C-alpha positions as CSV (number, residue, x, y, z in Angstrom):
1,M,69.3,68.3,110.9
2,E,66.9,70.1,108.6
3,G,65.3,73.4,108.1
4,P,66.1,76.9,109.5
5,L,68.5,75.7,112.2
6,K,70.7,73.9,109.7
7,Y,70.7,77.0,107.5
8,K,71.7,79.3,110.5
9,L,74.5,76.9,111.5
10,N,75.9,76.8,107.9
11,K,75.6,80.5,107.6
12,A,77.4,81.1,110.9
13,N,80.2,78.6,110.0
14,G,80.6,80.3,106.6
15,Q,80.9,83.7,108.3
16,L,83.4,82.4,110.8
17,A,85.5,80.8,108.0
18,S,85.4,84.1,106.1
19,R,86.5,86.0,109.2
20,V,89.4,83.6,109.8
21,A,90.5,83.9,106.2
22,K,90.5,87.7,106.4
23,W,92.6,87.6,109.6
24,D,95.0,85.1,107.9
25,R,95.5,87.4,104.9
26,A,96.1,90.3,107.3
27,F,98.7,88.3,109.2
28,S,100.5,87.5,105.9
29,E,100.5,91.2,105.0
30,I,102.1,92.1,108.3
31,R,104.8,89.5,107.9
32,G,105.6,90.8,104.4
33,L,106.1,94.4,105.8
34,G,109.2,93.2,107.6
35,L,110.9,92.9,104.2
36,L,110.6,96.6,103.6
37,H,114.0,98.3,103.9
38,D,115.0,102.0,104.0
39,N,113.8,103.9,101.0
40,W,111.2,101.3,100.2
41,D,108.9,104.0,98.7
42,G,111.7,105.8,96.7
43,Y,111.2,108.9,98.8
44,G,113.4,108.1,101.8
45,A,111.0,106.1,104.0
46,R,112.4,104.2,106.9
47,G,112.3,100.4,106.7
48,V,109.7,98.7,108.9
49,T,111.4,97.4,112.0
50,I,111.1,93.8,113.0
51,A,110.0,95.1,116.5
52,A,107.1,96.9,114.8
53,V,106.1,93.8,112.9
54,E,106.3,91.7,116.1
55,N,104.2,94.2,118.0
56,V,101.5,94.2,115.3
57,L,101.5,90.5,115.1
58,H,101.0,90.3,118.8
59,A,98.2,92.8,118.7
60,F,96.6,90.9,115.9
61,E,96.8,87.7,117.9
62,V,95.0,89.5,120.8
63,M,92.4,91.0,118.5
64,S,91.7,87.9,116.4
65,A,91.4,85.6,119.5
66,S,89.2,88.1,121.3
67,D,85.5,87.4,121.8
68,L,85.0,91.1,120.8
69,T,83.9,91.7,117.2
70,I,86.8,93.8,115.9
71,P,86.8,93.9,112.1
72,V,89.9,93.0,110.2
73,P,91.8,96.3,109.5
74,D,93.6,97.5,106.4
75,V,97.4,97.3,106.9
76,C,99.8,99.9,105.7
77,P,103.5,100.7,106.3
78,T,104.3,104.4,107.1
79,S,107.3,106.4,106.0
80,S,108.5,106.5,109.6
81,G,109.0,102.7,109.8
82,T,105.8,102.0,111.8
83,I,102.7,100.0,110.8
84,S,99.3,101.6,110.5
85,L,96.1,99.7,111.0
86,T,93.0,101.4,109.7
87,W,89.2,100.8,109.9
88,D,86.9,102.8,107.8
89,D,83.2,102.5,107.2
90,A,80.3,104.9,106.7
91,D,80.2,105.9,110.4
92,T,83.6,105.1,111.9
93,D,87.2,106.1,111.0
94,A,89.8,104.5,113.2
95,V,93.6,104.1,113.2
96,L,96.1,102.4,115.4
97,E,99.8,102.8,114.6
98,F,102.4,100.5,116.1
99,G,106.1,101.2,116.4
100,V,109.0,99.7,118.3
101,S,107.7,100.4,121.8
102,R,104.4,102.3,121.6
103,Y,101.1,102.4,119.8
104,S,98.8,105.3,119.3
105,G,95.7,106.1,117.4
106,Y,92.2,107.5,117.3
107,V,88.6,106.6,116.7
108,Q,86.2,109.1,115.1
109,I,82.5,108.1,115.0
110,R,80.4,110.4,112.8
111,N,79.7,113.8,114.5
112,Q,81.1,112.6,117.8
113,P,84.2,113.6,119.8
114,I,87.5,112.0,118.7
115,I,88.7,109.3,121.0
116,Y,92.5,109.1,121.3
117,L,94.3,105.9,122.3
118,D,97.9,105.1,123.2
119,G,99.9,102.5,125.2
120,S,102.8,100.1,125.2
121,A,103.0,98.3,121.9
122,T,104.9,95.4,123.6
123,M,102.2,95.0,126.3
124,F,99.1,95.3,124.1
125,G,96.6,92.9,125.7
126,Q,93.0,92.1,126.3
127,D,92.4,95.4,128.3
128,D,93.8,97.4,125.4
129,C,91.7,95.4,122.9
130,A,88.6,96.0,125.1
131,V,89.2,99.7,125.1
132,F,89.6,99.8,121.4
133,A,86.5,97.6,120.8
134,A,84.4,99.8,123.1
135,A,85.6,102.9,121.2
136,I,84.8,101.5,117.7
137,H,81.4,100.1,118.8
138,S,80.4,103.1,120.9
139,A,77.2,104.7,119.8
140,S,77.8,107.8,121.8
141,P,81.4,108.3,122.9
142,S,80.5,111.8,124.2
143,E,78.9,109.9,127.2
144,T,82.3,108.5,128.1
145,I,84.7,109.9,130.7
146,N,87.4,112.1,129.2
147,I,90.3,110.0,130.2
148,V,90.0,106.4,131.3
149,S,92.9,104.1,132.1
150,I,92.2,100.4,131.8
151,G,95.2,98.2,132.3
152,R,97.9,99.7,130.2
153,A,95.8,101.5,127.6
154,R,94.9,105.1,127.8
155,F,91.5,106.2,126.5
156,D,91.1,109.9,125.9
157,A,88.0,111.5,124.4
158,R,88.3,115.1,123.3
159,M,85.9,117.4,121.5
160,A,86.3,117.3,117.7
161,A,87.4,120.5,116.1
Protein backbone atom coordinates (compact mmCIF):
# COMPACT_ATOMS: atom_id res chain seq x y z
CA MET A 1 0.00 0.00 0.00
CA GLU A 2 1.40 3.37 -1.01
CA GLY A 3 0.46 7.02 -0.95
CA PRO A 4 -2.04 9.02 1.11
CA LEU A 5 -4.04 6.01 2.37
CA LYS A 6 -0.92 4.43 3.90
CA TYR A 7 -0.05 7.76 5.55
CA LYS A 8 -3.58 8.11 6.98
CA LEU A 9 -3.52 4.55 8.35
CA ASN A 10 -0.09 5.04 9.94
CA LYS A 11 -1.18 8.36 11.43
CA ALA A 12 -4.41 6.80 12.79
CA ASN A 13 -2.46 3.87 14.30
CA GLY A 14 0.00 6.31 15.88
CA GLN A 15 -2.84 8.36 17.37
CA LEU A 16 -4.49 5.21 18.74
CA ALA A 17 -1.20 4.03 20.25
CA SER A 18 -0.70 7.44 21.86
CA ARG A 19 -4.23 7.39 23.31
CA VAL A 20 -3.75 3.87 24.69
CA ALA A 21 -0.42 4.89 26.27
CA LYS A 22 -2.05 7.92 27.92
CA TRP A 23 -4.87 5.78 29.37
CA ASP A 24 -2.29 3.22 30.59
CA ARG A 25 -0.37 5.97 32.43
CA ALA A 26 -3.61 7.23 33.98
CA PHE A 27 -4.53 3.68 35.13
CA SER A 28 -1.08 3.43 36.80
CA GLU A 29 -1.56 6.79 38.54
CA ILE A 30 -4.91 5.64 39.94
CA ARG A 31 -3.46 2.40 41.29
CA GLY A 32 -0.69 4.38 43.01
CA LEU A 33 -3.23 6.56 44.83
CA GLY A 34 -4.35 3.52 46.82
CA LEU A 35 -1.01 3.72 48.64
CA LEU A 36 -1.80 7.14 50.13
CA HIS A 37 -2.59 6.86 53.84
CA ASP A 38 -4.04 9.38 56.30
CA ASN A 39 -2.08 12.63 56.45
CA TRP A 40 -0.41 11.94 53.06
CA ASP A 41 -0.20 15.70 52.45
CA GLY A 42 1.13 16.63 55.91
CA TYR A 43 -2.04 18.65 56.62
CA GLY A 44 -4.39 15.91 57.83
CA ALA A 45 -5.75 14.64 54.50
CA ARG A 46 -7.62 11.36 54.57
CA GLY A 47 -6.06 8.40 52.84
CA VAL A 48 -7.56 7.42 49.51
CA THR A 49 -9.86 4.46 50.06
CA ILE A 50 -9.52 1.24 48.12
CA ALA A 51 -13.21 1.60 47.20
CA ALA A 52 -12.54 5.00 45.61
CA VAL A 53 -9.61 3.54 43.65
CA GLU A 54 -11.76 0.61 42.47
CA ASN A 55 -14.59 2.96 41.47
CA VAL A 56 -12.26 5.17 39.41
CA LEU A 57 -10.59 2.15 37.80
CA HIS A 58 -14.04 0.87 36.82
CA ALA A 59 -15.03 4.29 35.43
CA PHE A 60 -11.73 4.41 33.52
CA GLU A 61 -12.43 0.99 32.02
CA VAL A 62 -15.83 2.23 30.86
CA MET A 63 -14.42 5.51 29.48
CA SER A 64 -11.37 4.02 27.77
CA ALA A 65 -13.37 1.18 26.19
CA SER A 66 -16.07 3.55 24.98
CA ASP A 67 -16.48 4.51 21.35
CA LEU A 68 -16.94 8.06 22.66
CA THR A 69 -13.93 10.33 22.43
CA ILE A 70 -13.36 11.19 26.07
CA PRO A 71 -9.88 12.67 26.58
CA VAL A 72 -7.63 11.20 29.26
CA PRO A 73 -8.10 13.26 32.44
CA ASP A 74 -5.62 14.57 34.97
CA VAL A 75 -5.83 12.52 38.16
CA CYS A 76 -5.55 13.98 41.67
CA PRO A 77 -6.27 12.76 45.20
CA THR A 78 -8.34 15.07 47.39
CA SER A 79 -7.92 15.83 51.08
CA SER A 80 -11.23 14.06 51.79
CA GLY A 81 -9.95 10.70 50.49
CA THR A 82 -11.67 10.84 47.12
CA ILE A 83 -10.16 10.96 43.62
CA SER A 84 -10.70 13.88 41.30
CA LEU A 85 -10.52 13.58 37.51
CA THR A 86 -10.13 16.87 35.66
CA TRP A 87 -10.30 17.94 32.05
CA ASP A 88 -9.18 21.43 31.16
CA ASP A 89 -8.70 23.07 27.80
CA ALA A 90 -9.31 26.48 26.25
CA ASP A 91 -13.09 26.04 26.11
CA THR A 92 -14.00 23.36 28.64
CA ASP A 93 -13.44 22.84 32.35
CA ALA A 94 -14.73 19.52 33.74
CA VAL A 95 -14.35 17.59 36.99
CA LEU A 96 -15.61 14.20 38.16
CA GLU A 97 -14.88 13.22 41.76
CA PHE A 98 -15.24 9.60 42.88
CA GLY A 99 -15.64 8.38 46.43
CA VAL A 100 -16.69 5.17 48.13
CA SER A 101 -20.25 5.08 46.77
CA ARG A 102 -20.98 8.23 44.70
CA TYR A 103 -19.49 10.42 42.03
CA SER A 104 -20.28 14.04 41.32
CA GLY A 105 -18.91 16.73 39.11
CA TYR A 106 -19.53 19.46 36.62
CA VAL A 107 -18.79 20.60 33.09
CA GLN A 108 -18.32 24.29 32.28
CA ILE A 109 -18.07 25.23 28.62
CA ARG A 110 -17.01 28.83 28.00
CA ASN A 111 -19.88 31.27 28.59
CA GLN A 112 -22.45 28.47 28.93
CA PRO A 113 -24.50 27.20 31.88
CA ILE A 114 -22.69 24.84 34.24
CA ILE A 115 -23.74 21.21 33.81
CA TYR A 116 -23.79 19.24 37.08
CA LEU A 117 -23.49 15.45 37.15
CA ASP A 118 -23.80 12.86 39.88
CA GLY A 119 -24.57 9.19 40.29
CA SER A 120 -23.59 5.89 41.83
CA ALA A 121 -19.82 5.41 41.64
CA THR A 122 -20.17 1.65 41.91
CA MET A 123 -22.62 1.55 38.98
CA PHE A 124 -20.85 3.97 36.60
CA GLY A 125 -21.60 2.58 33.14
CA GLN A 126 -22.03 3.37 29.47
CA ASP A 127 -25.09 5.57 30.16
CA ASP A 128 -23.11 7.68 32.63
CA CYS A 129 -20.21 7.82 30.18
CA ALA A 130 -22.55 8.94 27.38
CA VAL A 131 -24.01 11.72 29.55
CA PHE A 132 -20.53 12.96 30.45
CA ALA A 133 -19.29 12.75 26.86
CA ALA A 134 -22.35 14.67 25.64
CA ALA A 135 -21.69 17.34 28.25
CA ILE A 136 -18.01 17.83 27.41
CA HIS A 137 -18.66 17.80 23.68
CA SER A 138 -21.78 19.96 23.80
CA ALA A 139 -21.46 23.09 21.70
CA SER A 140 -24.49 24.62 23.31
CA PRO A 141 -25.49 23.06 26.64
CA SER A 142 -28.07 25.83 27.14
CA GLU A 143 -30.22 23.96 24.62
CA THR A 144 -30.40 20.90 26.88
CA ILE A 145 -33.22 20.12 29.25
CA ASN A 146 -32.46 21.23 32.81
CA ILE A 147 -32.50 17.79 34.40
CA VAL A 148 -32.19 14.59 32.40
CA SER A 149 -31.89 11.13 33.87
CA ILE A 150 -30.23 8.56 31.65
CA GLY A 151 -29.75 5.21 33.31
CA ARG A 152 -28.20 5.91 36.68
CA ALA A 153 -26.65 9.29 35.87
CA ARG A 154 -28.24 12.62 36.64
CA PHE A 155 -27.55 15.47 34.25
CA ASP A 156 -28.38 18.90 35.64
CA ALA A 157 -27.76 22.15 33.77
CA ARG A 158 -28.10 25.39 35.74
CA MET A 159 -27.42 28.97 34.78
CA ALA A 160 -23.89 30.04 35.57
CA ALA A 161 -23.53 32.77 38.18
